[in-house]
N, C-alpha and C positions, 0 to 999 in steps of 0.2 A: 504494500500500500504506500502511496506517496505521502510524504510528510511536508507540509507547507510551513515555512519558517518566516520569521520577521524579516522584512526587507524584500520579500518576493511579491510579485504581482498576484493578486487573488484570482483564482479560477472563476471564469464567467459562469453564471447559472441563471436559470429561469424556472421557477417553481410556483405552483398554485398555493394560495393561502386558504384560511378556513372558510372563506366565502367564494372560493374558486377564482379569485383575481390572481393573475400571473404577476410575479415580482421578479425582476431581473436585476442583477447587480448594477448594470449600466443605468438603471432608473435612478440610482442614488449617487451618481457621479457628482462630485463637488461637496459632499458632506460625509462625515464619518458614519460607518455602519458597524453595529455590534451584532455579529452573526454568532448565535450560540446553538450548539447541537445538544439535544437532550434525548435520553433513551425512549421515553414513552409518555403519551398524554395521560394526565390525571392519575399519576402515581405520586406517592408522598414527596419524594425528593424533587421530582420534576414540577409538581405543583408549587412547592415552596420556592423553587428557583423562578418560575414564571411569575408568581405573585410578588416576589421581591423586585423583579424588573418592572412589573406593573406599578407598584407603589413608588418606585424611584423615577418614573417617567418624567416628572417635572425637573429633576436633576439632569436627566439625559437631554431634555429639551434645552436646558441652559447651555449645554456644550454642543447643541445642534446635531445630536447623534440619533440615528434610527436604530431601533431594536428589531431584529428578525430572529425568531426561534425556528429550529428545524428538527424534525424527527421523521422516522420512516412510516408513521401511520398516515392514513389518508385524510383528505380535507374534511370529511364528515366527522371523523374522530376529533379533529382540531376544532371544528365548529362547536361540538358539544363541550369540549374542554374550555374553550374561550368563553362560551356563554355561562357555564357553571361557575367560573371564577372571575368573570368580568374582565377578561384579558383584552386590552384595547390596543394591541399591536399585532402585526402579522405573525401567524404561525404557519410555517411552510411545510408542505407535504413532500417528502422525498421517498416514496414507497420503494423505488428501485435502488435506493441508497447511493445513487451515482454522485450526487453532490457531496454527501458525507465521505465518500471514497476520495474525491478530488481534494478535500481538505484534510484527509487523514484521520477523520473522526470515526470511520468504520473500522473497527479493530477487533481482534480476538479478545474475548473477555473470559475470565475464569470465575464462575460463580458456584460456590459450594463444591469445588472440585470438578465441575463440568465446564468444558471449554466450548464456546460458541461465538459466532460473529455478532456484533451489535454496535450501536453507537456508544462511544465513550464520551462522557460529558466533556465538552470542549467549547471554548469561546475564542473568537477572533475579532480584533478591532481592525477594520479595513479603513484606511485613510481616505480622504476626499479624492486622492489620485489613484485609488484602487490598489494601493500597496498595503500588505499586511504590516500593521504597526505593532501589534502585541498579540501574543498567543498564550492561552492557558489550556493545559491538557490535564485530564484527571481532576476536573474542577470539584472542589468542595463547596457545597451550596451556601452555607452560612457565611455571610459577609462578602460573597462574591460580587454582588451588585455594587457595593461600595468600592471594592478594588477596581472594578471596571470604570466607574465614574472617576476615581482618582487618576487612573491611567489616561483617560480622555482629557482631564484637566491639565495634566502634565504635557500631553501632546499639544494642546491648544496654547500653552504658555511658551512653547518652543517657537511658535510662529511669529 
């Protein structure tokens, strides 16, 4: 699997969100994008992560960043997840995991001694120029939203 590192151009993508609207990376040119990959809609860790991003949206707006969540479940699953938790940002469906693979978020996981492929919780800050500015792999949910905001603030202060 490819591994995308800081300083590399982000792979292009186009995926549907919870309402079926297609989002492409090129749609967000000129502004930072927080692209986060999560294993599954409406599970405890994924819900905590999504809700923390939702609650921090005013802070993300201050740094003009767009939040995009991605998992392999379909748009219908995303619509239920978004509605249940009032998630007001795009959740993108990557059922063939092609985009997760491009970003290196589709990896072998070991759960209770069983190995299987799946999304490893990962976050990427993509700069306004489409270059990866910051990468988190094996994300721990607690406090992650604050770490992402802090990284965005640092990036903005360098300009």
